[in-house]
C-alpha positions in Angstrom: 0.0 0.0 0.0 1.2 3.5 -0.8 0.7 5.8 2.1 1.5 9.4 1.4 1.8 11.6 4.5 0.3 14.4 2.5 -0.2 17.8 4.1 -3.8 18.9 3.2 -4.6 22.4 2.1 -7.2 24.4 3.9 -9.3 24.4 0.7 -9.4 20.6 0.6 -10.2 20.4 4.3 -13.1 22.8 3.9 -14.3 21.0 0.7 -14.3 17.7 2.5 -16.1 19.1 5.6 -18.9 20.4 3.4 -19.9 16.8 2.7 -20.6 16.3 6.4 -22.4 19.6 6.6 -24.7 18.4 3.8 -25.2 14.9 5.3 -25.9 16.3 8.7 -28.7 18.5 7.5 -30.4 15.2 7.0 -28.9 13.3 9.9 -29.5 16.0 12.5 -33.1 16.3 11.3 -33.5 12.6 11.9 -31.9 12.8 15.4 -33.9 15.9 16.4 -37.3 15.6 14.7 -38.0 12.1 13.4 -40.0 10.9 16.4 -41.7 14.3 16.7 -42.5 14.4 13.0 -44.1 11.0 13.0 -46.1 11.5 16.2 -47.1 15.2 16.1 -46.9 16.2 12.5 -47.5 13.1 10.3 -50.0 11.6 12.8 -48.7 8.1 13.5 -49.4 6.4 16.8 -46.5 6.3 19.1 -46.1 2.5 18.9 -46.3 2.6 15.1 -43.8 5.4 14.9 -41.5 3.4 17.1 -41.9 0.3 15.0 -41.2 2.0 11.7 -38.1 3.7 13.1 -36.7 0.6 14.7 -37.4 -2.0 12.1 -36.4 0.1 9.0 -33.4 1.5 10.9 -32.0 -1.9 12.0 -32.5 -3.3 8.5 -30.6 -0.3 7.1 -27.9 -0.7 9.7 -27.2 -4.4 9.4 -27.9 -4.8 5.6 -27.4 -1.6 3.7 -24.2 -0.5 5.5 -22.2 -3.8 5.3 -23.3 -4.2 1.7 -22.3 -0.7 0.8 -18.9 -1.3 2.5 -18.2 -4.3 0.4 -19.3 -2.5 -2.8 -17.3 0.6 -2.1 -14.1 -1.2 -1.3 -14.4 -3.0 -4.7 -15.3 0.2 -6.7 -12.6 1.1 -9.2 -13.0 4.3 -11.2 -10.7 7.1 -12.4 -12.0 9.2 -9.4 -11.0 6.5 -6.9 -13.1 4.2 -4.7 -15.1 6.5 -2.6 -15.4 9.9 -4.2 -17.7 8.7 -7.1 -20.4 7.6 -4.6 -20.6 11.1 -3.3 -21.3 12.3 -6.9 -23.7 9.6 -7.8 -25.9 9.9 -4.7 -26.0 13.7 -4.2 -29.3 14.4 -6.0 -31.1 11.1 -5.1 -30.4 11.7 -1.4 -31.9 15.2 -1.6 -35.1 13.8 -3.2 -35.4 11.1 -0.7 -35.1 13.6 2.2 -38.0 15.6 0.8 -40.2 12.5 0.3 -39.4 11.2 3.8 -40.7 14.4 5.5 -43.7 14.9 3.3 -47.2 14.3 4.5 -49.5 13.0 1.7 -53.2 12.7 2.6 -53.4 8.9 2.7 -55.5 6.6 4.9 -53.8 5.7 8.2 -52.6 2.4 6.8 -51.4 4.2 3.7 -49.5 6.6 5.9 -47.7 3.8 7.7 -46.7 2.2 4.3 -45.5 5.5 2.9 -43.4 6.1 6.1 -41.8 2.6 5.7 -41.0 3.1 2.0 -39.7 6.6 2.2 -37.7 6.1 5.4 -36.1 2.9 3.8 -35.2 4.8 0.7 -33.7 7.7 2.7 -31.5 5.4 4.8 -30.4 3.4 1.7 -29.2 6.5 -0.1 -27.7 7.9 3.1 -25.6 4.7 3.5 -24.6 4.9 -0.2 -23.5 8.5 0.3 -22.2 8.8 3.8 -20.3 5.6 4.2 -18.0 6.2 1.2 -17.7 9.8 2.5 -16.6 8.7 5.9 -14.1 6.1 4.4 -12.7 8.9 2.2 -11.1 10.4 5.4 -8.9 7.3 5.7 -7.5 7.6 2.1 -7.1 11.4 1.7 -3.9 11.2 3.7 -1.9 8.7 5.8 -0.6 11.4 8.2 -2.2 10.9 11.6 -2.0 14.6 12.6 -3.5 15.6 9.3 -6.4 13.2 9.9 -6.9 14.7 13.3 -7.0 18.2 11.7 -9.3 17.0 9.0 -11.7 15.5 11.6 -11.7 18.9 13.4 -12.7 20.7 10.2 -15.3 18.0 9.6 -16.9 18.2 12.9 -17.0 22.0 13.0 -19.1 21.5 9.9 -21.2 18.9 11.7 -21.8 21.4 14.5 -22.8 24.0 12.0 -25.5 21.7 10.6 -26.5 20.8 14.1 -26.7 24.5 15.0 -29.0 25.3 12.1 -31.3 22.3 12.6 -31.5 22.5 16.4 -31.7 26.3 16.7 -33.7 27.5 13.7 -35.5 24.6 12.2 -38.4 24.3 14.6 -39.1 28.1 14.2 -38.7 27.9 10.4 -41.2 25.0 10.3 -43.7 27.2 12.1 -43.0 30.2 9.9 -42.8 28.5 6.5 -46.1 26.7 7.2 -47.8 29.8 8.8 -48.6 27.6 11.7 -49.1 24.4 9.6 -46.3 22.2 10.7 -46.7 19.7 7.9 -46.5 22.3 5.1 -43.6 24.0 7.0 -41.6 20.8 7.2 -42.0 20.1 3.5 -40.8 23.6 2.6 -37.8 23.6 4.9 -36.7 20.1 3.8 -36.9 21.1 0.1 -34.5 24.0 0.7 -32.2 21.8 2.8 -32.1 19.2 0.0 -31.1 21.7 -2.6 -28.3 23.2 -0.4 -27.1 19.8 0.6 -26.8 18.6 -3.0 -24.7 21.5 -3.9 -22.4 21.0 -1.0 -21.9 17.3 -1.8 -20.9 18.2 -5.3 -18.3 20.6 -4.0 -16.9 17.8 -1.8 -16.5 15.6 -4.8 -14.6 18.2 -6.8 -12.5 19.5 -3.9 -11.0 16.2 -2.6 -8.5 13.6 -3.8 -7.8 10.0 -2.8 -4.1 9.4 -2.0 -3.8 6.2 0.1 -4.1 3.6 -2.6 -4.0 -0.2 -2.0 -1.5 -2.2 -3.9 -2.9 -3.4 -7.3 -2.3 -7.0 -6.4 -4.3 -6.7 -3.1 -7.4 -8.9 -3.3 -9.6 -10.3 -0.7 -13.0 -12.1 -0.6 -16.0 -10.9 1.3 -15.5 -13.8 3.7 -11.9 -12.7 4.4 -13.0 -9.1 5.0 -15.7 -10.2 7.5 -13.3 -12.6 9.1 -10.8 -9.8 9.6 -13.5 -7.7 11.3 -14.4 -10.5 13.8 -10.8 -10.9 14.8 -10.3 -7.1 15.1 -10.7 -6.3 18.8 -10.4 -2.5 18.4 -13.1 -2.7 15.8 -15.5 -4.6 18.1 -14.9 -2.0 20.8 -15.5 0.9 18.5 -18.6 -0.7 17.0 -20.1 -1.1 20.5 -19.1 2.4 21.6 -20.5 4.0 18.5 -23.9 2.3 18.9 -24.2 3.4 22.5 -23.1 7.0 21.8 -25.7 7.4 19.1 -28.5 5.8 21.1 -27.9 8.5 23.7 -27.7 11.3 21.0 -31.0 10.1 19.4 -32.8 9.8 22.7 -31.9 13.2 24.2 -31.8 15.1 20.9 -35.2 13.7 19.9 -36.7 14.5 23.2 -35.9 18.2 23.6 -38.8 19.5 21.6 -41.2 17.5 23.7 -39.4 18.7 26.8 -39.8 22.4 25.9 -43.4 22.0 24.8 -44.6 20.0 27.8 -42.2 20.3 30.8 -40.4 23.7 30.9 -42.5 26.3 32.6 -43.5 28.9 30.0 -43.7 31.9 32.3 -40.2 31.2 33.7 -38.9 30.7 30.2 -40.4 34.0 29.1 -38.8 35.8 32.0 -35.4 34.2 31.2 -35.6 35.0 27.5 -36.9 38.6 27.7 -33.5 40.3 28.2 -32.2 38.5 25.1 -35.1 39.3 22.7 -33.7 42.7 21.8 -30.6 41.3 20.1 -31.8 37.8 19.0 -33.7 37.0 15.7 -37.5 37.1 16.0 -38.9 33.7 16.7 -42.5 32.5 16.3 -43.0 32.0 20.1 -41.1 31.5 23.4 -41.0 27.8 22.9 -39.2 28.0 19.6 -36.9 30.7 20.9 -36.1 28.8 24.1 -35.4 25.6 22.1 -33.2 27.5 19.8 -31.2 29.3 22.5 -30.9 26.1 24.5 -29.5 24.1 21.6 -27.6 27.0 20.1 -25.7 27.9 23.3 -24.7 24.3 23.8 -23.5 23.9 20.2 -21.4 27.1 20.3 -19.7 26.0 23.4 -19.3 22.5 21.9 -17.2 24.2 19.1 -14.8 25.3 21.8 -14.5 21.6 22.9 -13.9 20.6 19.3 -11.2 23.2 18.9 -9.4 21.9 22.0 -9.9 18.2 21.0 -6.9 17.7 18.8 -4.4 19.4 21.2 -5.8 17.3 24.2 -5.7 14.1 22.2 -2.1 14.7 21.0 -1.0 15.4 24.5 -2.9 12.8 26.6 -4.0 10.2 24.1 -7.3 9.6 22.3 -8.6 7.0 24.6 -8.0 9.0 27.8 -9.5 12.2 26.5 -12.4 10.5 24.8 -13.4 8.5 27.9 -13.0 11.4 30.3 -14.9 13.9 28.3 -17.9 11.6 27.8 -18.0 10.6 31.4 -18.2 14.2 32.5 -20.8 15.1 29.9 -22.9 12.2 31.1 -23.0 13.6 34.6 -24.6 16.8 33.3 -27.2 14.7 31.4 -28.2 13.0 34.6 -28.5 16.4 36.4 -31.5 17.3 34.2 -33.7 14.9 36.2 -33.4 17.0 39.3 -34.4 20.4 37.9 -37.9 21.7 38.4 -39.7 23.2 35.4 -39.1 26.8 36.5 -35.3 26.4 36.9 -34.7 27.6 33.4 -31.3 29.3 34.0 -29.9 26.1 35.6 -31.3 24.0 32.7 -29.6 26.2 30.1 -26.3 26.3 32.0 -26.2 22.6 32.4 -26.7 22.1 28.7 -23.8 24.4 28.0 -21.5 22.4 30.3 -22.7 19.1 28.8 -22.0 20.2 25.3 -18.6 21.5 26.0 -17.3 18.2 27.2 -19.2 16.3 24.6 -17.6 18.5 21.9 -14.2 17.4 23.0 -15.1 13.8 22.3 -16.7 14.3 18.9 -13.7 14.4 16.5 -11.9 11.7 18.4 -14.5 9.1 17.7 -13.9 9.2 14.0 -10.2 9.5 14.1 -10.2 6.3 16.2 -12.2 4.6 13.6 -9.8 5.6 10.8 -7.0 4.2 13.0 -8.9 0.9 13.2 -8.6 0.6 9.4 -4.8 1.0 9.7 -4.7 -1.5 12.5 -6.6 -4.0 10.4 -4.2 -3.6 7.5 -1.2 -4.0 9.8 -2.7 -7.3 11.1 -3.8 -8.7 7.8 -1.7 -6.9 5.1 -4.9 -6.0 3.3 -6.6 -2.6 3.4 -10.5 -2.6 3.6 -11.3 1.0 4.6 -14.9 1.1 3.6 -15.9 -2.1 5.3 -14.3 -0.9 8.5 -16.3 2.3 8.3 -19.4 0.4 7.3 -19.2 -1.5 10.5 -19.1 1.8 12.4 -22.0 3.0 10.3 -23.9 0.0 11.5 -23.3 1.3 15.0 -24.3 4.8 14.1 -27.5 3.8 12.2 -28.3 1.1 14.8 -27.9 3.6 17.6 -30.0 6.2 15.8 -32.7 3.7 15.1 -32.8 2.3 18.6 -32.6 5.7 20.2 -35.4 7.3 18.1 -37.6 4.3 18.5 -37.1 4.4 22.2 -38.3 8.0 22.3 -41.6 7.2 20.6 -42.0 3.9 22.5 -41.2 5.4 26.0 -43.7 8.3 25.3 -46.3 5.6 24.5 -45.6 3.9 27.8 -46.1 7.2 29.6 -49.4 7.7 27.8 -48.3 10.6 25.6 -51.2 12.0 23.4 -50.1 12.0 19.7 -51.7 14.0 16.9 -53.6 10.9 15.8 -55.1 10.5 19.3 -55.9 14.2 19.8 -59.5 15.5 19.6 -59.9 17.9 16.6 -60.5 21.5 17.7 -59.7 20.8 21.3 -56.3 21.9 22.8 -54.3 18.8 23.8 -53.3 18.7 27.5 -50.7 16.0 28.2 -51.2 13.9 31.3 -48.7 14.1 34.2 -47.3 10.7 33.2 -46.4 12.0 29.7 -44.7 15.1 31.2 -42.7 12.8 33.5 -41.8 10.7 30.4 -40.3 13.7 28.6 -38.3 14.6 31.8 -36.9 11.1 31.9 -36.1 11.1 28.2 -33.6 14.0 28.5 -31.9 12.8 31.7 -31.9 9.2 33.1 -32.7 7.2 30.0 -30.0 8.7 27.7 -27.4 8.5 30.4 -27.7 4.7 30.6 -25.9 3.9 27.3 -23.1 6.4 28.1 -22.6 4.7 31.5 -22.5 1.3 29.7 -19.5 1.9 27.6 -17.1 3.5 30.1 -15.5 0.1 30.7 -15.2 -0.6 27.0 -13.1 2.5 26.3 -10.5 1.1 28.8 -9.9 -1.8 26.4 -8.8 0.5 23.6 -5.0 0.4 23.4 -4.4 1.3 19.8 -2.8 4.8 19.5 
């Protein structure tokens, strides 16, 4: 294998990072609004929303991603192995995103079928786009420090997409639909699809593959899968990735319910009033509060990302990754103890949580790129995409399980969805549903984080 320790230009780093910005306009929408869209906009029952999210998501995780990894590693074009997939899927992915968040006027059974078909299509195209994109980071350069730098650029872009979706999207949905959330969601997703497609095309043209396997390197699918099973760092990272994204999907998908149903509106109004003179105009205090809550955390998370590389270089990836996630988990648990009128404390805790989580964000993906190098060292064969596909199994599996748990747990706590609401009558959630939203932003999402703290101790590669 030819490994070129190539110093990347700022132009190429930015060009590469735009691909993650585009993908995360979709991914962050899934994390933040998929359960809410199905229960409160599209009108599915909580159990049906949970089933669609879980079944389709797990099929995508365990079928689409490994298949895509095998295909991508065996793709040979003049553009390389991974870059062409970014080009080929840019437009179809945008179309699928629009369809998945549209609300056609079907019968209830027709709605369920439409949700299954469009969500399946979206996850299939997302795998075909984002898996080769992620694997591309392992072949742009073989220089470890450049990879760390590339990941920092990449996750600043991720935080940018997250900032937009979590700060402005709820308000934009209300404004674009003039109070009609279904129409607003379709309009916003159309614009995001167009912008995301353009960014993916820029990524294709701005990047170059440099780490090239030897021409004589050949391996069967059986050998590739066998290599994975024997790769202990890969098993550790697969498990950790799954648990991390279960937590992200659970807490991220629950914040909109938390602000609509738990946070005291009078206290929220009093907290936000001093800010209204210099903040953009939002539709109401709930959308403004949700935006400031998420936005403040994301901005502080950028500081964590900026510090990540220096801390990882000095103290080691494993140590920094484990410590930052442990501390961030403590702040998640703290949410359970806050009364609905403790708005200032709620916002402050979110900022501290996101600072420490931000430190861990780039490290996760650089550790996965290192696993591909470790696999090659052990086997003399390089299979970058299938290594990343296994990690995408964890990401998609975690997203699916976490999002499904949001809808399922709300159902257990008797949450009243749009389908169950009485037309023309304001919906008042029972106390049990309000307690459910409180648990979903605190105790439940902390459980997966606590589960993997032992696993990270087993990571001893770089």
